[in-house]
C-alpha positions, 0 to 999 in steps of 0.5 A, a space after each residue: 897484414 902487419 909490417 913484416 919484420 926482418 926475421 919474417 923477411 929472412 925466413 920467407 918460404 913460399 912452401 910455408 906461407 901464412 894465411 895473411 899472405 893469401 889475403 894480401 901478399 903485397 906488404 911482404 912483397 914490398 918488404 922483400 923488394 926493399 931489403 932482399 930483392 933477390 931472396 934466397 929461399 930455404 930450398 935454394 931457389 931465388 925469389 925476384 921481386 923487382 920489375 927490372 930483374 923480371 924484365 931482364 929474365 923474360 928477355 933472355 930466354 937462352 940464359 933463363 929457361 922455361 923448360 920444367 923437366 928438372 923442376 917438375 919431376 920431383 913434384 909430379 913424378 912421371 905421371 900425367 901432370 908431368 907429361 902435360 906441364 912439360 909439353 905445353 907452350 908455357 913451359 917450353 923453350 925453342 924450337 918446340 916453343 917457337 913452333 907451337 906458338 906459331 901454331 897457336 898464334 895462327 889459331 888466335 889470329 886478329 881475324 879470329 879474335 875480331 870475329 869473337 866479339 859479337 858472340 861474346 857480347 851475346 854470352 855476357 848479356 845472357 849471363 847478366 840476364 840470369 844474374 838480374 833474375 836472381 838479384 843476389 849471386 856469386 859473381 865468380 861462378 855466375 859470371 867471371 868463370 862462365 865467360 872464358 869456359 864458353 869462349 874456349 869451348 867455342 874456340 875448340 868448337 865443343 858441343 855444349 853438353 861436352 863443356 861441363 867438366 872443363 872448369 873442374 879439369 882446369 882447376 885440378 890441373 893448375 891447382 897441382 902447381 901450387 907450392 906444397 900440393 898434397 897427395 890428394 891434390 896431385 891425384 886429382 890433377 893427374 886424374 883430370 889430365 887423364 880424363 881430358 886426354 881421353 876426351 881429346 883422343 875422340 875429339 881429335 879423331 873426329 876433327 881429322 875427318 874434316 880438318 881440311 875445311 874446319 876453322 876451329 882451333 883444334 883443326 888449325 893445330 892438326 893442320 899446322 905444319 912449318 918447314 919440317 915441323 908438324 905437331 904430334 898427336 901427343 903435343 896437340 892434346 897438351 896444347 889444347 889442355 894448355 889453352 883451356 887452363 891458360 884461358 880459363 884461369 887468367 881471365 876468370 881471375 882478371 874479371 873477378 879481381 877487376 870487379 872487386 877492385 872497382 867496387 872497392 874504389 868507387 871514385 875510380 868506378 865513377 870515372 869509368 861510368 862517366 867515360 867509357 873510353 877509359 875501359 881499355 886503361 881500366 883493364 890494364 890497371 886491373 892486370 897490374 893491380 892484381 896480377 892474375 898470375 902472381 908467380 912464374 919460374 925460370 931455370 938458369 942455364 949458365 952461370 950468371 949474376 944479377 947485381 951481386 948475386 952469383 947464380 949457378 947453372 940449374 938454379 931455379 928462379 921464382 918471378 914475383 909478377 905481383 911484386 914487379 907490378 907494384 915496383 915504385 921504381 916503375 909505377 908512381 903510387 904503386 898501391 893506388 888503383 888508378 884507371 888513368 895510369 899511363 904508361 902502364 908497363 905491367 908484366 902480367 902477360 910476361 915479356 919477350 918470346 913468352 908474352 902471353 899468346 892469348 892476351 888479345 882474347 883476355 883483353 877482349 873478354 875483360 873489356 866486354 865483361 866489365 863494361 857491360 856489367 857496370 852498365 847493366 847494374 848501376 848499383 852493383 854492390 858487394 853482398 858479403 865478404 869476398 873469399 880469397 883462394 888459398 893460392 899463391 901462384 894465382 891471385 884468385 877469388 873463390 867467391 864474390 857475392 854481389 847484389 845486381 841492381 
């Protein structure tokens, strides 16, 4: 992408993005952060690009609400997508957020995450065996997307034959969140929510019969009770859908983007090969360099100001996580991919009360996936041009052709 002009910056609109932004959003995000760190979009919302501003918003949840009732009703109407996206953990405020997060935190306890490691290693090795047999494959479908679907399937204790539609449902539900989603995409998302809820009704009825002794995440959500709070059947449906969506999308993107970054930076890949102790720092740099979730939203609850900008109650803010993660005020050489970067206070998992509840699982999946992939295939190489998805909210690859040697 060429250097954006002042006119490009002034007219920037998330609802009408050029093709170049999907391929490489960072030149425009850098330009916005330098010249208009609070940029007013044509629809009246504000785009924030500085690390300090995002951190301020994340850590003041009473002033900057995650509730999406006002924002999503015009987008979705009163259908299944609206019901889901206004019930799930990520788009809610306390007290519901507090209780649901406690329930999910219980289901994703350190003991649960530690216990996942052995089965995750077996899964990754099985996928690598299949890739070795084919030699050339699409790393996204054959590896990056397959790992979180199986992990979530295990967490939900789903029968293997029931897992086939999970990826399609997740892509449809999250795809509807993109700016300017057309009626066909919205219809696909609504249908996916309906199908997932119908599946969960039968599953939860089955789990209720054995919830007292079962240890899967659905049974834990059924059992969850705190003070006078208990999750309703409706809320359990949508937290299960949320767990699929959040765990699938972000981890798929993290693994795919991470592999591509390492292949494009062979000196950094060699450093990792030479010292596997760098794997944790490598995962953190992959999270910073290509944030799996690029954009978030908050709504102002009371009149406030950021710098010299007055923000009225009801104002919608879009948080440019990808821009904040490359803020030169925080990160030296922000466009450099450096697996020894320390400290690395990226915001890819958010901050404050909305810090990602599944971050330990995502880190574990990425750590095992990247380390075992590059150990198994010392000459892993690109076998064609990677294909970026036309998505602004999520930094995703549709295809990543590789040769597995």
